[in-house]
N, C-alpha and C positions, 0 to 999 in steps of 0.2 A: 504494500500500500504506500503510495507516494504522498508527498506533502499536499498536493492539490486535492487528492481524494479526502484527506482528513479535513482540509479547509472547507471543502464542499459539504461534508457531513456536518461540520460545526455551523454552517450557515443554514442547512436544511432543517435541522431540528427546531431552531427558533422560528423559522418561517412557518413550519407546520403548526406550532403552538399558537402563533399569532394569527394565522389565517383560518385555522380549523377549530382548534381546541377552545380558544377564548370565546368566539361567537357561539359555539355550541353550548358552552358552560353558561353563558348569559341567557341564552334561549331556554335552557332547562331550568334555570333559576326563575325566569319569568313564568314558566309553566307550573312552578312549585311542586315538582315531582321528587320523590325521595327514592333513591336506590343505594345499593352498596357502593363502596369506593370504586371498585373495578368496573362495575356496570355503568356508573356515572361517567367515568373517564372514557369508556368505549362509546357510550351514547353521545357524549360531548363531541368526540372526534367525528362520528358519523353524521350527526345533525349539523355540525359546523361545516363539514365537507359538502353536504347537500345544500346548505344555505349559501355557501361560497359559490358553488356551481350555478345555482339559480340566479343569484344576484349578478354574477359575472356575465351570464347570458343576457339577462335583462338590460344591464348597463351597456353591454356591447351593442345590443339591438337598438337602444336609444342613443347610441354614439356618445356616451358619457363614461368612458372607461375609467377615468381618474376618480370617479365617485366611489369606487371600491376602496381606495385608500382612506377617504374620509369616513366611510362606514367602519373600516377596521380600527381606525383611531377612536371612533365613538365607542365601539365594543370594548376597546382596551380601557378607556376611561370608566365605563360602567363596571368592568371587571375589577379594576383597581378600587373603585368606590365600594363595590360589594364586599370585597375582601379587606377593606380598610387599609389598603396599601398606600394611598396618597392622602385622601381626605379623612381626617379623624374627627368626625362630628359626633 
């Protein structure tokens, strides 16, 4: 395994977490469903992937591809607020 492969892996993992896991986690929190830790993680990834694909398709169809970044930033802010990572109210 060369250095480029390791670097690519180190970039891929945060990209998956930001693009799939966090939106899925926020959506599951909005639905107020309770599962075990493993099930919650797996469902967060699957729902986040589905949501990402749906929104990417819709934004591409509407020719506003950059809106996906704003949506991901919004999900990140809600995630950090939910887990009390930024705003300690």
